[in-house]
C-alpha positions as CSV (number, residue, x, y, z in Angstrom):
1,M,12.7,-24.0,-12.6
2,I,14.3,-24.4,-9.3
3,Y,13.8,-28.2,-9.2
4,E,14.8,-28.7,-12.9
5,R,17.5,-31.3,-12.0
6,Y,15.0,-33.5,-10.1
7,M,12.0,-33.1,-12.5
8,P,10.4,-36.2,-14.0
9,P,10.5,-36.1,-17.8
10,Y,8.1,-33.6,-19.4
11,Q,7.4,-31.8,-22.7
12,P,8.6,-28.2,-22.2
13,H,6.0,-26.9,-24.8
14,S,3.1,-28.4,-22.9
15,D,1.7,-26.7,-19.9
16,T,-0.2,-29.8,-18.9
17,S,3.0,-32.0,-19.1
18,I,4.9,-29.5,-16.9
19,A,2.0,-29.5,-14.4
20,S,2.0,-33.3,-14.3
21,A,5.8,-33.5,-13.8
22,V,5.6,-31.0,-10.9
23,A,2.7,-32.9,-9.3
24,L,4.6,-36.2,-9.7
25,L,7.8,-34.8,-8.3
26,P,7.3,-36.0,-4.6
27,N,6.5,-39.6,-5.8
28,A,8.8,-40.1,-8.7
29,G,11.5,-41.8,-6.7
30,T,9.1,-44.3,-5.1
31,L,7.5,-45.1,-8.5
32,R,10.9,-45.5,-10.1
33,R,11.9,-47.9,-7.3
34,R,8.7,-49.9,-7.9
35,V,9.6,-50.3,-11.6
36,Y,13.2,-51.2,-10.8
37,D,12.2,-53.7,-8.1
38,Y,9.7,-55.3,-10.4
39,L,12.4,-55.8,-13.1
40,L,14.8,-57.2,-10.6
41,G,12.2,-59.8,-9.6
42,C,11.8,-60.7,-13.3
43,G,15.5,-61.6,-13.6
44,K,16.8,-62.4,-17.1
45,Y,13.2,-62.9,-18.4
46,G,12.6,-59.2,-18.0
47,A,9.4,-57.4,-18.9
48,T,8.0,-55.2,-21.6
49,D,6.5,-51.8,-20.8
50,E,3.1,-53.3,-21.2
51,E,3.8,-56.2,-18.9
52,M,5.2,-53.7,-16.3
53,Q,2.1,-51.5,-16.6
54,W,-0.3,-54.5,-16.2
55,N,1.6,-56.2,-13.3
56,L,2.3,-52.9,-11.4
57,Q,-1.2,-51.5,-12.1
58,M,0.6,-48.4,-13.2
59,D,-0.6,-46.1,-16.0
60,A,1.6,-46.0,-19.1
61,S,2.2,-42.3,-18.7
62,T,3.6,-43.0,-15.2
63,Q,5.5,-46.3,-15.8
64,R,7.3,-45.5,-19.1
65,P,8.9,-42.2,-17.9
66,R,10.2,-44.1,-14.8
67,R,11.7,-46.8,-17.0
68,I,13.3,-44.2,-19.2
69,E,14.8,-42.6,-16.1
70,L,16.2,-46.0,-15.0
71,V,17.7,-46.6,-18.5
72,A,19.3,-43.1,-18.4
73,R,20.9,-44.0,-15.0
74,H,22.2,-47.3,-16.5
75,W,20.1,-49.4,-14.0
76,V,17.9,-50.9,-16.7
77,E,18.8,-52.0,-20.3
78,D,17.3,-53.4,-23.4
79,S,17.8,-57.2,-23.3
80,G,17.8,-57.5,-27.0
81,V,14.7,-59.7,-26.8
82,R,11.4,-58.7,-28.3
83,R,8.0,-60.1,-27.2
84,K,4.6,-59.5,-28.6
85,T,2.2,-57.2,-27.0
86,R,-1.5,-58.0,-26.6
87,K,-2.0,-56.3,-30.0
88,G,0.6,-58.6,-31.5
89,R,3.3,-55.9,-32.0
90,K,6.9,-56.5,-31.0
91,A,8.0,-54.8,-27.8
92,T,11.4,-54.4,-26.2
93,V,12.0,-56.6,-23.1
94,W,13.8,-54.6,-20.4
95,V,16.0,-56.1,-17.7
96,A,17.5,-54.7,-14.5
97,K,21.3,-54.6,-14.5
98,G,21.7,-55.6,-10.9
99,D,21.8,-54.1,-7.4
100,E,23.1,-50.7,-8.3
101,Q,20.6,-48.9,-6.0
């Protein structure tokens, strides 16, 4: 693919996953920025994926890949803290590393 370098994450074996990534391509940077800005605002308290999804009103299949991209770019990291989800399971608390971008 010509835009491979800029593609949001996708499963190469899934035609629907590839189609979703292509459709999301124009908005991925804006969505990624929303996730990053939200985490910056959370400070050291951070947020779980579930908390981000709820507060940003963003679907899990949109939010989580954006957070994964931010981790890959070293802008977001695992705080080492775990909080319970609404279902009572432990979840990673993510924090922004600073004003890198």
